[in-house]
C-alpha positions in Angstrom: -14.1 20.4 21.6 -16.3 19.1 24.1 -15.8 15.7 23.4 -12.3 15.9 24.0 -13.1 17.5 27.1 -15.5 15.0 28.3 -12.7 12.2 27.7 -10.3 14.1 29.9 -12.7 14.6 33.0 -13.9 10.7 32.5 -10.3 9.7 32.6 -9.3 12.2 35.2 -12.1 10.2 37.8 -11.6 7.9 40.4 -13.7 4.2 39.9 -15.8 5.3 42.4 -17.0 8.5 40.9 -17.7 6.5 37.4 -14.4 7.0 36.1 -12.3 3.6 34.8 -11.0 1.1 36.9 -7.9 1.0 38.5 -6.7 -2.2 36.2 -7.1 0.4 33.2 -3.1 0.7 31.9 -2.3 3.4 29.4 -5.0 5.6 27.9 -6.2 6.6 24.7 -8.7 8.5 22.5 -10.0 6.7 19.3 -11.7 9.9 17.1 -13.8 9.2 14.2 -15.1 11.9 12.3 -16.4 13.1 8.7 -15.4 16.2 8.8 -13.8 19.5 10.7 -15.1 20.8 14.3 -17.4 23.3 13.7 -18.7 24.2 16.9 -17.1 26.0 19.5 -17.4 25.2 23.4 -17.7 29.2 24.4 -21.4 30.3 24.0 -22.1 26.9 21.2 -21.3 29.2 18.3 -21.1 27.3 15.0 -18.1 28.2 12.4 -17.7 27.0 8.6 -15.5 24.8 7.6 -12.3 26.1 6.7 -11.7 25.9 3.2 -15.5 26.0 2.4 -17.4 28.7 0.3 -19.0 29.8 3.7 -15.9 30.2 5.5 -14.6 32.7 2.7 -17.7 34.7 3.2 -17.5 35.4 6.5 -13.9 35.5 6.7 -12.6 32.4 8.4 -8.9 31.8 7.5 -7.3 28.7 6.3 -4.4 26.9 8.2 -1.7 24.4 7.8 -1.2 21.5 9.9 1.5 23.8 11.7 -0.3 27.1 11.9 -3.9 25.7 13.4 -3.5 28.5 16.1 -3.8 31.4 13.8 -7.3 30.9 12.3 -10.3 32.9 14.0 -12.2 29.5 13.7 -12.5 28.9 17.3 -14.0 25.3 17.0 -10.9 24.0 15.7 -8.1 26.0 17.8 -10.5 24.7 20.8 -10.4 21.6 19.7 -6.5 21.2 19.1 -6.0 22.7 22.6 -8.5 20.0 24.4 -6.3 17.3 22.6 -3.1 19.0 23.7 -4.5 18.8 27.4 -5.3 15.1 26.8 -1.8 14.5 25.8 -0.5 16.4 28.9 -2.0 13.6 30.8 -0.5 11.1 28.6 -3.5 10.4 26.8 -2.9 9.8 23.5 -5.6 10.7 20.5 -5.9 8.4 17.3 -7.9 10.3 14.4 -9.9 8.6 11.8 -11.1 10.8 8.5 -13.8 9.3 6.7 -15.5 10.5 3.4 -15.1 12.9 1.0 -15.2 16.1 3.5 -11.5 15.2 4.2 -10.4 13.3 1.2 -9.8 15.6 -1.5 -9.0 12.8 -4.2 -12.7 11.1 -4.2 -14.2 10.6 -7.4 -16.4 13.2 -8.7 -15.6 15.6 -6.1 -15.1 19.5 -7.6 -12.6 22.0 -6.9 -14.3 23.6 -4.4 -14.5 20.3 -2.6 -11.1 19.3 -3.0 -10.1 22.7 -1.2 -12.6 22.2 1.6 -11.4 18.5 2.2 -7.6 20.1 1.9 -8.3 22.2 4.9 -9.9 19.1 6.7 -6.7 17.3 6.2 -4.7 19.6 7.5 -7.2 20.2 10.5 -7.3 16.2 11.2 -3.1 16.2 10.7 -3.0 19.1 13.5 -5.3 17.1 15.8 -3.3 14.0 15.4 0.2 15.6 15.8 -1.4 17.4 19.3 -2.2 13.8 20.0 1.0 12.3 19.7 0.0 10.2 17.3 1.5 12.2 13.9 -0.8 11.7 11.3 -4.8 11.0 10.9 -6.2 7.8 9.1 -8.0 8.4 6.0 -10.9 6.2 5.1 -13.6 5.9 2.4 -15.0 2.4 2.7 -16.1 0.5 5.7 -13.2 -1.8 4.9 -10.8 1.1 5.1 -12.3 2.0 8.9 -11.6 -1.6 9.5 -8.1 -1.5 8.8 -7.4 2.1 10.1 -9.0 0.4 13.6 -7.0 -2.8 13.2 -3.6 -0.5 12.9 -4.5 1.5 15.6 -5.2 -1.5 17.7 -1.9 -3.0 16.9 -0.1 0.2 17.6 -1.6 0.3 21.1 -0.8 -2.9 21.5 2.6 -3.0 19.6 2.0 -6.0 17.4 1.9 -6.5 13.7 0.1 -4.1 11.6 -0.1 -6.3 8.6 -2.3 -8.8 7.8 -1.7 -11.9 10.1 -1.0 -15.3 9.5 -0.7 -18.7 11.8 2.8 -19.6 9.8 5.3 -18.0 7.9 4.4 -18.4 4.2 6.8 -20.1 2.3 8.1 -22.1 -1.2 10.6 -24.7 -2.1 12.4 -25.3 -5.1 15.7 -26.8 -5.8 17.8 -26.4 -3.2 16.2 -23.2 -1.6 13.6 -22.4 0.5 12.2 -19.0 0.5 10.2 -17.5 3.5 8.6 -14.0 3.8 9.0 -12.2 7.5 8.3 -9.4 9.3 11.5 -8.4 11.1 10.1 -5.6 12.8 6.1 -4.8 12.4 6.6 -1.4 14.7 8.9 0.3 12.4 7.5 -1.2 9.2 10.3 -3.9 8.4 9.6 -6.8 6.1 12.0 -9.0 4.0 12.3 -12.3 1.9 15.0 -14.6 3.5 16.2 -17.4 1.0 17.6 -20.6 2.8 19.7 -23.3 1.5 18.2 -27.0 2.0 20.3 -29.3 3.6 21.0 -33.1 3.2 18.3 -34.0 5.5 15.9 -31.6 3.6 15.4 -29.5 6.3 16.6 -25.4 5.8 19.8 -24.2 7.5 19.8 -21.8 10.0 21.3 -19.2 8.7 19.7 -17.6 5.2 22.0 -17.5 2.2 20.7 -14.1 1.1 17.5 -11.7 1.7 16.1 -9.1 -0.6 16.3 -6.2 1.4 20.3 -6.3 1.4 20.0 -6.3 -2.4 17.9 -3.4 -2.7 19.4 0.0 -2.9 18.5 3.6 -4.3 20.1 2.9 -7.9 18.5 -0.2 -8.6 14.7 0.5 -7.1 15.0 3.9 -8.9 15.5 1.7 -12.6 13.3 -1.2 -11.8 10.3 0.2 -9.9 7.4 0.6 -12.5 3.9 1.3 -12.4 1.5 1.1 -15.7 1.7 4.3 -18.2 -1.7 6.0 -17.3 -4.1 6.4 -19.6 -4.8 3.4 -21.2 -7.9 1.7 -22.0 -9.0 -1.1 -19.1 -5.6 0.5 -17.2 -3.7 -1.3 -19.6 -0.4 0.1 -21.0 3.5 -0.3 -20.9 5.4 0.1 -17.4 6.8 3.4 -16.9 9.2 3.9 -14.0 8.0 5.7 -10.8 10.3 8.7 -11.7 9.0 8.9 -14.9 5.2 8.8 -14.2 6.0 11.4 -11.3 7.6 13.7 -14.4 5.2 13.2 -17.1 1.9 12.4 -15.6 2.2 14.0 -11.8 -2.0 14.0 -11.9 -1.6 10.0 -11.6 -0.8 10.7 -7.9 -4.0 12.4 -6.9 -4.5 15.8 -5.5 -1.4 16.9 -3.8 -1.3 19.2 -0.5 0.7 22.2 -1.7 4.1 21.2 0.2 4.4 17.9 -1.6 5.1 17.0 -5.1 4.5 13.9 -7.6 8.6 13.6 -7.6 8.8 14.0 -3.9 6.2 11.0 -3.4 8.6 9.0 -5.6 11.6 9.8 -4.2 10.5 8.5 -1.1 8.8 5.5 -2.2 11.8 4.5 -3.7 13.7 5.4 -0.6 11.9 5.7 2.3 14.6 7.5 3.7 14.8 10.2 1.5 15.0 14.0 2.1 17.1 12.9 5.3 14.1 10.7 6.6 11.4 13.2 6.8 8.5 10.9 4.7 9.4 8.0 7.0 6.2 8.1 8.7 7.5 5.8 11.7 9.6 3.4 9.5 13.1 2.3 10.1 15.4 4.5 8.2 17.8 3.0 5.7 15.5 0.0 5.2 13.9 -0.6 1.7 11.0 -3.4 2.5 7.9 -2.8 3.9 6.1 -5.4 5.6 4.6 -8.5 3.8 1.3 -9.5 3.0 0.2 -13.0 3.9 0.2 -14.8 0.2 3.4 -17.0 0.1 6.2 -16.4 -2.5 5.7 -18.2 -5.9 8.8 -19.5 -7.0 8.8 -18.6 -11.3 11.1 -21.0 -13.4 11.6 -21.4 -17.1 8.6 -22.5 -19.1 7.6 -26.2 -18.4 4.2 -27.0 -18.3 3.5 -30.5 -19.0 0.1 -30.1 -19.5 0.9 -27.7 -22.4 3.4 -29.7 -24.3 0.8 -30.5 -27.2 -0.4 -26.7 -27.2 -0.3 -25.0 -29.9 0.3 -26.8 -32.8 3.1 -26.6 -35.4 2.6 -22.8 -36.2 2.4 -22.1 -32.6 3.9 -24.7 -30.3 4.6 -24.3 -26.7 7.5 -26.8 -27.4 9.2 -24.3 -29.5 8.5 -21.2 -26.5 9.6 -23.5 -23.9 12.9 -24.3 -25.8 14.1 -20.4 -26.6 13.1 -20.0 -22.8 15.0 -22.7 -21.1 17.9 -20.6 -20.0 15.7 -18.2 -18.3 16.6 -17.3 -14.9 14.7 -18.4 -12.2 12.7 -15.8 -10.1 11.0 -15.6 -6.9 7.9 -13.6 -6.9 6.4 -12.0 -3.6 3.8 -8.8 -2.7 4.8 -6.4 -0.2 2.2 -4.0 1.7 4.9 -1.3 0.4 2.9 -1.1 -2.6 4.5 -3.5 -5.0 4.5 -7.0 -6.0 8.7 -7.9 -6.5 10.6 -10.9 -8.6 13.7 -11.3 -7.4 16.2 -13.4 -10.2 18.3 -16.1 -8.6 20.1 -18.9 -9.0 21.0 -21.9 -6.6 24.6 -20.4 -5.9 25.5 -16.7 -5.9 23.9 -13.4 -5.2 20.3 -12.6 -6.4 19.0 -9.7 -8.7 16.2 -7.3 -8.6 14.2 -7.7 -11.3 11.5 -5.3 -11.1 8.8 -3.9 -8.8 5.3 -3.4 -10.1 2.6 -1.4 -8.1 -0.8 -0.9 -9.6 -2.1 2.7 -10.8 -4.9 2.5 -8.3 -2.4 2.8 -5.3 -0.6 5.9 -6.7 -2.8 8.6 -5.0 -2.6 6.9 -1.8 1.1 7.8 -1.5 1.2 10.9 -0.5 -0.2 9.4 3.0 3.2 8.4 4.0 2.6 8.1 7.5 -0.1 5.5 7.0 0.1 3.8 3.7 2.7 1.5 5.1 0.5 0.1 7.9 -2.2 -1.1 5.3 -3.3 -3.8 3.2 -2.6 -2.6 -0.2 -0.9 -5.2 -2.1 -2.8 -7.9 0.2 -4.3 -10.6 -2.3 -3.2 -13.6 -4.3 -1.5 -13.8 -7.4 -0.4 -16.7 -9.9 1.6 -17.2 -12.6 0.9 -19.1 -16.1 2.1 -19.4 -19.5 -0.6 -18.5 -22.6 -1.1 -17.1 -25.8 -2.1 -13.6 -26.8 -4.5 -12.2 -28.6 -2.3 -11.2 -31.5 -2.0 -13.2 -35.2 0.1 -15.0 -35.4 -0.7 -15.5 -31.2 2.9 -15.5 -29.2 3.2 -17.2 -25.9 4.2 -15.4 -23.1 4.1 -15.9 -19.3 1.5 -14.1 -17.4 0.9 -12.7 -13.7 -2.3 -12.5 -12.5 -3.5 -11.7 -9.4 -5.3 -9.3 -6.9 -4.1 -5.8 -4.4 -5.9 -4.0 -1.8 -8.0 -6.9 -0.2 -9.3 -7.8 -3.8 -10.4 -4.5 -4.8 -7.4 -4.5 -7.6 -6.8 -6.7 -10.0 -4.3 -7.1 -12.5 -2.8 -9.3 -15.4 0.8 -8.7 -16.2 3.0 -9.8 -19.2 6.3 -10.9 -18.8 9.0 -11.2 -21.6 12.5 -12.0 -22.1 14.6 -15.4 -23.0 17.3 -14.7 -20.2 15.2 -13.2 -17.3 11.5 -13.1 -16.8 11.4 -9.3 -17.3 8.2 -6.8 -17.0 6.9 -5.8 -20.1 3.5 -4.5 -19.7 -0.2 -4.4 -18.2 -2.7 -6.5 -20.0 -5.4 -5.2 -17.5 -5.9 -3.7 -14.2 -9.4 -3.2 -12.8 -10.0 -0.7 -9.8 -13.2 -1.9 -8.2 -13.1 0.7 -5.7 -16.5 1.4 -4.0 -18.6 0.5 -7.1 -18.6 -3.6 -6.5 -18.9 -5.8 -3.6 -15.3 -6.9 -2.5 -13.8 -10.1 -4.0 -12.1 -12.4 -1.8 -8.1 -11.9 -1.9 -7.5 -15.2 -2.9 -5.4 -17.0 -5.6 -6.8 -16.5 -9.4 -7.8 -19.9 -10.7 -6.4 -20.4 -14.7 -9.0 -22.2 -17.1 -6.7 -22.8 -20.6 -8.9 -24.1 -23.6 -8.0 -24.4 -27.1 -10.9 -24.6 -29.4 -11.0 -27.1 -32.6 -8.7 -25.9 -35.3 -7.0 -23.0 -33.5 -3.5 -22.3 -32.6 -4.7 -20.1 -29.9 -4.2 -21.4 -26.5 -5.0 -19.2 -23.3 
């Protein structure tokens, strides 16, 4: 509490008394903590963290974010009151919670740790709400702290909260050019636009269609997937978000008492679900989040000239290509709402949302609806290739390999279908977390080979 009192005192001083310069505009406080406030302002009394064994022993009462004033923990109450005093003087407070003391989903946390961390979340949420910033930012790594700081500074400056790039990324094929755009980064609106190329090779001034227009609650419910939990190395068949929420709710992490896995799936599919209660600052009635910096990629029917002689007679790539010659084109793009999307299209007519896929590793983060959309959840490169699998006899498929979460999640998806490149299963997903140095979020590089006398090529 004393830190916020000191901040208010500083901002209230004239420049010649040690206060901020006259040129200082709007004022803010950014507070980074690895736990709950524990020392009161009066007499310096120390209080145990809410939810801890010590708190239970001494009868210190727990709270929710909206009932913070009811606790007998004066350190918590006085801290939030001081933040309210800052807000009354038009000084916003941003809160970043670091480490396991405020994150019940940290690997290895005991049940007691989780109870204390959930109370920590309630305290930090109440602090952020008192400071006029709605919710706190959770961070369990240095990159998380940097991402939170980037988002906070972006919000203060009124600029983009997603990864920036010098020029909008685009990909051109046939008579359409595709462009990812930040429609409104402040309200979390992104989109993919398709422009018809004119005779001189330049795109038309107006888009032929955009992806968000062709998304709705119905088709997103049907084709937004994640990998069925429990598979070896993250592998498995694809399941809809609603199915995983119903059958494996634990995949969404340890949840606060007022939030269920089914509710999370509902507002991930439709951000405006429940009357917009979980928008967290996003635009009502809008589905797509902010794009990553990875350019969209066009996936055509199999036509890799370097593979024409691959596979021999028993496993011919030519046969695979011939069987898929009428496969619909698709444009793939990653979005920081947590999905890799595939839109099927023709050069004329309306597109179709074929599928969207979210890594399992992102599911526990979806409960942070106020901040999740501001992160770099799918930031990382991806690429498509045709290769054989490990079956006997080997079979050709199209694969999408890539990374997410700034390179800390790696994945390999297998596609299927002769009429459209549908999502079949996850071959592999590796959630590196904090156990490894973080890879660069760049496109994967494929090395394809065929051993002499072998019919496998991959």
